[in-house]
N, C-alpha and C positions, 0 to 999 in steps of 0.2 A: 504493500500500500504506500510506503514511504516513497518508493521509486516512482510510482504512478503520480503521487502528489507533486513530486518534483517536476515531472514532465508536464504537468498542468500549467506551470509557470511559463509565460511567454519568453521571459529572459533566458530560460534554459532550453525550451522546446525549439524556438526558432533558429538559434545558432546551430544546434545539432542537425536540424532539418536542412539548413543551408549547406553544412559540410557534406551531408549525404548526397545532396543534389550535385554539388560541385565534383564529388568523386564520380558520380554517374556521368557527368559531362566529360570529365577527364578520361574516364574509362571508355566512353564512346569514341572520343578522338583517338586514344591510344589503340583501340581495336581496329580502327580504320587505317592507322599508320602501320601497325604490326598485326596483320590479320591472323597469324598463327600463334599469337601470344596467349590467347585465352583470357585477356584482361577483363572482358565483359563478364565472365563467370565470377571473377573476384569482386566485381562491382555490384552484382545482383543483391548480395546480402545487405548492402547499404541502402539499396532501394527499398528492400523490405523493412529495414529500420525506419526509413523515412515514413512509410505508410503507417507503421505502428505509432510513431511519434505524432503524426498529423491525423490520426484516425477520427478525431472530433470534427475535422473539416471535410470529411468525405461524405458526399451526398448519397441518397439512396441508390441512384443509378450506379455509382461507383461500387457500392457494396454488392449489388446484384452481379456485376461483372466480375468482381473479385471472387465471389462465391462460385460462379461458373468456371473461372480459371482454376480454382482449387479442385472442383469436381472433375474437370477434364484432365487435370494433372494426375489425380488418383486413378482414373480410368486408364490413362495412358500407361502409368506404372504397372497397373495390374495386367495390362496387355503386353508387357515386356517391351516397352518402347526403347529404341536405341538411344544411347547416351548422347550421340551427336545431335539428335533432335532437340533435346533439352539445352544443349550448348548453343544451338542456333536460335532457339527461343530466347535464351538469356541475352544473346547479342541483340536481338530485336527489341527486347524490353529496355535494355540499357540505351540503345540508340534512340528510341522514342522518348525516353525520359530525358536524354541529353538534348534532343531537339526542342522539347518543351522548355527546358531550362534555358537554352540559348535564346529562344524566342521571348522568354520572360524578361531577359535583359533588354531586348529590343523594345518590348512593350513599355517597360519602365522609362527608358530613354525617351520614347515618343510622348508618353503622358506627362513627362516633366517639361516638355518643350511647349511654351505658350503658342507657338506657331501652329502646332497640330490642333489645339483647341480652337484657334481662330479659323483654321481651315474647315473644321466641322461646322462651326456656326455659320460661316460664309455659305457653305453648301446648303444648309438647312433654310437659310433666309432668302433663298432665291424666289422670284415671283412665280406664280402658277404655271406660266408658259414654259419655264425652265426647271420646274420643281422636280419632275420625275427624273429628268436627265441628271440633275445635280445630286439628288439623293441616291439614285442608283449608282452613279459613279462614286459617290462618297462611300456607300456601303461596300463597293468593290475595292476601292483604294484603301480604305481603313482595314478591310478584311485581309488584303494582301499583306499589309504592314503589321497588323496586330492579331490576325486570325479572329477567333471568337471574341476576343477583347475589343477588337475594332468595331464589330457589330454593336457591342454594348456601349461603346463611346458614342457612336452615331445615334443610337436609340435614346440614350440619355440626353443628348443635345436636342433631339427632336421633341422629347417630352418636356424638357425645360422650356423650349420656345413656345410650345402649345399652352403650357400652364401659365406662362407670363401674359398671354393674350386671351386667357379663358373668358374673361369678363366681356370681351368684344364679340363672342360667338354664342349662338344658342346651341342646344345639345346636338341638333342634327348636323350643323356645320362642324362642330367640334369633333364628333365621331367620324364624319366623312373625311376631314383633314387628317385625323389620326390614322385612319385606315389607309388612306392614299400614301401618306408619307412613310409609314412603317412598312407597307408592302413594297414600295419602291426601294427602300433601303435593303430589305431582306432579299429581294430578287437580284439586286446587284451583288450582294454578298454571296449568294448561292453559287455563282458561276466561277468563283475563285478556284474551285476544285479542278478546273480544266488546266490551270497552268502555274499557280503560284509555287515557287520553289521553297517558300517558308512554311508551307502548310503540311498537315499530316497526310491528306489524300494522295497527293502526287508522290510523296516520299514512300508511302506504303506500297504504291503500285510499282515504283522503281525497285523496291526491295523484292517484290513478289514476281514481277514479270521479267524473265531473262531478256537481256539486250534492249530493254526500253530505256531511252535516254531523254533527259529533260529537254535538251537542245532540239531534239527532233519533235517532241510532243508540244512544246510551249507555243511555237508560232501558230499551229493549227488550233490549239486550245484557246489562244487569245482571239482568234477569228471566231470560234464557236461562242465564246463569251460575248463578243460583239453582236453576233446573231441573236442571242438571248436578250441582250440589251435592247435591240430594236423590237423584238417581240414584246417585251415588257412595255416599251414606250407605246407600241400600237394598242395594247390592251388598255393602258392607262388613258390614252387619248379617246378611245371609243367609250370607255366606261364613264369618264368624267367630263366628256364634252358638254359644254353649255352654249346656248345661243348668245351672240354678242350683247343682247339686251339684258341678259342675266348676269353678266360678268361685272366684277368690281364692286359688288354690293357688300362684300365683307373685307374689312381692312386686312392688308397684307401683313405678314409677320415682319417685325422690325427689330433691330438690335443695334447696339453701340459698337460698331466694328471699326478698327483702324483703317486708314486710307490704303494701307498696303495689303488689305485682307485678300484681294484676289491673287496676290503673289504667294500667299500661304499654301494654296492648293498646288501651285507649281513646285514649291519647296518640298512638300510631302511627296509628290510624285518623283521629284529628283532623288530623294532618299531611296525610294524603291528601285529606281533605275541604276543608281550608283552601286548600291549594295548587290543587286542582282548581277550587274555587270562584273563586279569584282569576283563574285562567286563563280560565275561562268568562266571568266578569264583564268582563274586559278585552277579550275577543274580541267581546262584544256591544257594549261601549261605544266601541270604536275601529274604525277602518276597516281595520285590519290582519287578516291571516288568522289562523286558529286556530294554525297551525304556527309562525308568526312570533312570536305572543304566547308560545307554549309555550317555545320555545328561548330567549327573552329573559328570561322570568320564573323558570324553574326554577333557573338558576345564582344569581340574586339571592336567591331563597328559601333555597337551600342555604347561602349566605353568611350570611344573617340567622339561620338556624337555629344555625349554629356560633357566630356572634357573640353572640347573645343568651344562649347557654349558657355560653360561656367568655370573652366579650369579644374584644378584638383578638387575644389569643393563640389563640383558636379559629379565627379567620380565617387567621392565619399558619400554624397547624398544618394546616389544610385545604389551603392553597396548597402547603406542602411535600409533603404526601401526594399531591396531584395531580401534581406534578412527578416524584415518585418512581415513580408508577404509570403515567405517560403512555405509555411504550413498551409496557406490558403490555396496553393496549387494542387492540393491533394486530390480533389475530384477529377481535374483534368488528367493528372498523372495516372490515377487508378483506372479511369475509363479507357484512355488511349493505350496504356501499357497492357491492360487486360485484353483489349481487343486484338492487339498484335500477338499476344501469347495464345489466345484462343484460336485465332485464325490459322496459326501454324500447327499447334499441338492437336487441335481438333481433327486435323487431317489424318492423324494416326488412330483416332477413335472412330470417326465417321468412316464408313466403308467407301472411301473415295475410289478405290480400284473397281469396286462393284459398280459404282455410279458411272465411272468412266467407261467400263465395258458396255453398260446398257445405253450409254450415250454415243457409242461409236458411230452411229448413223449420221451424226452431225459433222463427222470428220471431213466430209467432202462438201459441206454446206456452210461456207464462211458467212454469207449474208444472213442466213437464218440464225447462226450462232450469235452474231452481233445483236440481232433483235431479241433473242432469248436472254442474253446477258443484260442488256439495258433494262428490259422489263422485269427481270428477276431482282436486280438491285432495287428497282423502284417499288415493286410490290412488297418485297420483304421489308423495305424501309417503312412502308405504310403499316405493316404488321408489328413494327417495333424493333426489328433487327437493324442495328446500326450498319451503315455501309462499310465501316472498317472491318467488320466480320465477314459480311457477304462477299465483298470484293476479293479478299484474300482467298476464301474458299473457292469461289468461282474461277479465279485466275489459275489456281493449282489444278482444278479439274480440267480446264481447257488445255493447260500445258501437258497434262498426262494423256489426254485424248489425242492431241496433235492435229489441229484443224488445218487442212491444206488451204493455202491462200489467205490465212488470217495472220497478219504481221503483228509484232509486238506493239507497234503504233496503233493499229486498229483495235487491238484488245484493250490497250490503255484508254483510248478515246471512248470506247463503248462503256467501260466501267466508270470512267469519269462522267460520262453523260448521265448514267443512272444515278450516280452520287449527286451530281449538281441538281437534277430535277427534283429530288426528294428533300433536299436540305431545307427549303422554305415551305414545304407542304406537310411532311410527316409529323403528326402531333406528338410522337414520342421521340423525335429527333432532338438532339441537344440544342441546336440553334433555335428551334421553335419554342422549346420549353424555356430557354434562357430569355428569349424575347418576351414571352408571356409574363414573366416575372417583372420585367421592366415597364411594359406598357399597360399592365393590369387587365389583360384579356386572357381567356382560356386558350390553351394550345389548339384545341379543335377549331376555335374561331379564327385564329391566325393562320393555321395550316389549311383547313378545308374551305372555310367561308371566304377568306381574303385572298388566298393564293391557290386554291384548288384548281380552278379553270386554267390559270397560267401554268401550273405544274403539269397538268395533263397535256396542254398544248406544247409545252417545251419538250416533254418526253417523246411526243410524236414527231416533232420537228427534228430533234437530235437523232432519233432512230432513222428518219429518212435521209439525213445528211450523212451519218456515219455508214449506214447500210449502203447508200448510193456510192459513197467513196470506195467501199470494199468491192462492190459489184463492178465498178469501172476501173479498179486497180489503182486509184489515187492514194489510198491508205494501205 
């Protein structure tokens, strides 16, 4: 009891949690530099210690996935799983925890910078004619830079602006504006799964799909994100169109922004381009993998960002914030690491070979395979299965079947398409649940009522594009 009482104190708990996460970050980098060293196995116990220390911060979804991880591990051990599978799973868990740790530094650096906050407010306060474009772009831009935290930042800014002008709107106008602005932000955020190098989606697919490279997938992924942006803009225009006589009856949202506010968006986009460019350049110039370069460079960039802005004091402030927030990352860590573990080890429990044998008929049907992959990720997401799990399982089944004419690029685009379409629609998906807690609406309302038709249209459009690309040999 005395030990537990000591861990309840933040002054003790947070520094230990920080040390554990830094060991995981170092272990992930070391494993990438020295693949045969087995460093990741040595780092896994520290990740376990982190979860024990931060258990009070783990949400229900994290506990559910941790329970399934434990159950699948027991079943795998009972079935005589090979040691190398657990070693590979350990490497994946350590890498994913290292990725989240690295991105946490970037998130802190961004939220410390007033320019980022000004950029969010500038995008939110755009007039109705530019509102969807600005908020969708903002959700996408902040999502690329901060992942789920970026969605939270944008939604907080949106709700803050709406509440500040609540007295100027009746209930109907208030609810309509909230729905329109939140939907635009979430639709823009959902398409980051296609290309962002800083997110879990693409990194999981690169880990799972042999010969898939970010440099090959990203240009097409950005183009598909642009297609979904235009689709969302079309839906917004048709749904919220009003005759000229009815426009301008409600005061526009206003705020006290500096004269340079429009440049703040350029600066935030510049951070993404510079950081992404450095990672890609080092990936090409060195022998190390894209993921190794990513988790090594992102924290360094974040420290430079804070250091150049405020000197040594900025770096010290970032360190203090990281320590203070370390335990709070527990839900993200437990969910994503568990999903990575389950996706790999479950392959030894689920009769994948049997499934592959019975799906042998798709081996000569690449277009049909693409359609089935996209729809399976989408439907299982609606049923509550996170794409992190379904994508890994489906990728391995397809790899074992060996579909003729289905390139790694096409496989990655198909899985990313299903992932992207469900992110703003699935009521059990983390992003929708997270958004519901900020905007005060039920997940079913945000997922089905606000974004249901868009989600269905996007899945059909992505299926046609990716399937058409495979049929014509473009992908």
